[in-house]
N, C-alpha and C positions, 0 to 999 in steps of 0.2 A: 535398273532392275535386277534382283539377286538372282544368281544362276543356281540351277542346281545340280550341273554337271560340268567340268571341265574337261577338255582333251589336250594333251600335250604331246608334241611329237619330239622324239630326243635321238641325237646321233650314236653311232659307233664312234670307237676312236682308233688311230693306229697311232702306234710310237715310232717317229723317224730316229730317234736317239732313248735308249734306256741305259744310262751309266749309274752304275750301281756302287756304293762305296762301302768300307769295310762294316761288317756288322757292329753295331753299337750296344753299349751295355742295355739297353731295354730292350735289345733283341730285333731291333728296328733297323734299316740302313738309309744313310743320307742318299737322294736321287738328283740326278738332273734328267727331266724328260721331257721332250719334245715331242710333244701330240699335236696330231691332226685331226680334226672329225671329219667324218665320212659320210656317204650318202647312203647308209644303212640303217633303219631308224625302228624303235618301238615308239608304239602309241600306248599312251597313260591316261585312262578315263579314270576322273573322280568322281565320285557321286554321293551327295550326301545321302545319308541313310536314316532310319527312324532312332531318335533318342534312346540309348542305351546298348545299342546293337553293335558299339564298338567299330574296329577296324576290321573289314573283310576284303579278302583277297581272291581274283582269282585270274588265269592265263592260260590264252590261246595262242595259237600261231604257228610258225613253221619249226621255232626253237624252243620246245617247252621241257623238255627231258631233263630232269634234275634241279627245275625250280620250285625252290618252297613255296606251295600255297598257305601260309601260315605265319605268326608272328615274326618268325626268323627270316623272312623277306626284307631284302634292305628298303623296299617300297614302303611297307608299314611301318618300318621304324621310323621313316623320314616323316610319314603321317603323324606319330605318336610325336616325334620330337618337335614339330610345328606345335601340336596341342600345348606341350609342356612350355614351349616358350611364351605363348600367348596366354596359357592358363585357361585353358575351356576342354571340354570333353569332346573329343574327336569321334563323332560316328559318320562314317564314309564308307563306302565300298572303292575298291581299286580294282579297275580292268586293266592288263598289261595285254597287248597285243603285241607278240614278240616276231621280231625278224632278225634280231643280234642275237647271233652264236652264243650258248651259253658256256661259261669257263672255256672261252677260245681267246682270253686276251684282248680282248675288244670293249672291254669294261660295261658290259650289257646289264649287270646287279647295280653297277654305279650309275649308267644312264636310267634307269627306272626309277632309283632312288632321286635323282636330278628332276627327270620329270614331276615325279609327285609333288616334292618342292616347289617347284612352281605351278604345279595344277592347285595344290592347296592356297597358297598365294593368291590365285586369280579367284579361287573360288569363295574363298571368306575375304575377299577386298582387303586383305591385310598390308599390301602396298609396301612390301619389303624392298629396301635395296638391293643391287647386286651383292653389295659386301655382305649386306646380312644373310642372302641366300648361301653365299660362298661359306661363311662361319658356319650355318648349320651343316653344309654339306660336309666341309672336313671334318665333323663331327662322325660322318657314317662312314666316311671311306676317302683316300686319297685322290681317287680319281672323279669323285665327284664335283667339286667346283669347276672341273674343266669341262664334265658334260653339261652343266649350265650355262657357260658360257661359249664353249663351241671355238669354231676358228682354226688356228693355229696358235699354240701357246707353249711358252716354257714354264715346267713344272719344278720346283726345288724344294729343299726340306723332304718331308716323305713324300713329296709329289705334287702337295695341294698350295704351295704359294706359287700364286699364277702371276707370268709376265706376259702381256700379247708379243708374238713373235713378228717381226717384219717380214711378212712373207707376201709375194705377188704371186699371180699365174694360178691354173686350175691343173691337179694332179690326178693323175688316173692309176687306179688301183685295180689290180685283180686277187681275190684272196681265195687259198686255198684252205677250205675249211674242212675240220675233223669232226667226225660222229661221236667222238669219245674226248671229253675236256681233259684239262690238265689243272692238277690241284696249285694255285699260286703260293702257299705256304711249302710246299714239296720244292717246285722249282727254287725258290730261294734257297733252303735248306741244300739243296744238291749244289747250287751256286758256291755256299759258303764252302762246302766239302771240297770241291773241285778247286778252290781258291785257298785253301787253309794254309798252304806254306807258303802264300805270295805275300808281299807288300803292297797293299792297294792304296792306292792315293785318292784323294777326295775326288767327286766325280766335277766336271767340269763342261758347260756348255761347248759345242765344238761349232769354232768360228768357221769350219770349212762349210759347215751344214747351213749356219746363219745365211753365210754369203750366199749361198747355192740358191736359198730360198729368196732372198732379195733380189735375185738377178733372175727369178723365173725359172733357172737352169735345169731341169728335169735330170739331165744327164747327170748332172756333178750333184745333183739330192738326192739319186741314185746310189753314186760312189761314196756317199758320206753318210748312207745309213747303216746305225750300228746299233747292237743291244747284248749289255753285258749280261744278260739270261739266257742268250740264245744258245750256247754250249751245253747250259744245264737242262734246259727245255730239250735239245738233241740228246742228252746223256739218257734224261728219261723216256725218251719217245725217238728212238734211232730211224724210224722212217721219215721224220722230219727232214733230215740231211739229204734223201734223196729229192725229197719235194723241193727242197732251196736248189739243188745242182739241177734239176730237169727245168725249175723254170729258168733259171740263168741261160741254160742252154736253146733254151727256146725264146730269148732274145730279150728278157726283161730287164729294163736299166737298173735294178736294185731288188734285193730279195733280203725280206729280214722275218724272222719271228715276231709275231707281233705281242709286247709285253711279255706276260710270262707263258704264250702259247695256250693252244697249239695251231691258232690260225696263222699261217705264213702270207704274208702282204708282199707282192710284187708291184714294184712302180714301172709302169709301161709309158710311152711315148705319147700316145692319144687313145682314143676310142677304137679304132680300126686294130691298134696293137694289140688292145685288150682283149677285143673280141677275139682276134689270132691267139693268143696265147691261153685263152680261157676254153678255147677249142683242143690245143694241143695238150694241155693237162690233163683234161678230162679224157681224151685219147690215149693218153699214157697208162691210164690205169693205177697210179701212184696217189690220186687224189680222190677223196670220200665225194665232196661237191664242192662247186666254184662259183663267186660270186663277184660282179663288177660293181665300182663303187667310183665316185669322185669326192675331190675334197680339195680345199676347206670348206665344209658347211657351217650354218647357223647351229649355236646349242639349244638345247630345250625351249621350246616355243609353242604358246598356245595356238591351237589350229580351230 
């Protein structure tokens, strides 16, 4: 029976590694990114609407400030892209219930685009393959293909050429959230400025990180966390350096700015350690709000 509405749950991500190559002639950077999907989710509901109404969108939930409710939203672009691929007029309403922070380095916008692609596929019974979904996703943003797949994966190129990472175990995270986002282009520009006089090598996957994930060794994973954008994010938002320091002082196994920031992700040994760190960070006064999560989790999934 044809459905009228589909809801997809889609996760946030943290970067365990983000290595950034030199700026290319086209303005982009070649990347090596090791992503992990974690248990903070947006729910994306796509509902058929009257012919001629086009694509409309509404956003609710904990993190809505700054999220566009017009055609500039990546979720709207995702719905329209499906219509272009399959040559039909898209008349749907997209409702996004947000729990992923906005402009926080956790791929919230990409997650919503991924959720919309999967919802459109299910709603219109298009039966796209994973490869087709990834190809559409990569047209929308470099993080979108990963948000479709989830788990733990290596992204190369602009981050959208995915390979599953051999990873075992469950990892526990405490996330220090900021009430004000950071612009990804601004962070890359600052990174380029800070590295202008340096000879930057092409990015490589960290053998240390891969071996640590395979061994399910959270201590070693914590030591291997790396992000080439971290110094730039801290330069633009100096308070992040203090947040990183406080988390390490309170016993985190590892601390990293996620993606372009400003979310700071702390890897901890287990749930109890996570609760202790969350309480300590909150009491310290250096963090706006704190969330706990685990990973890896599945990517965009119909619920």
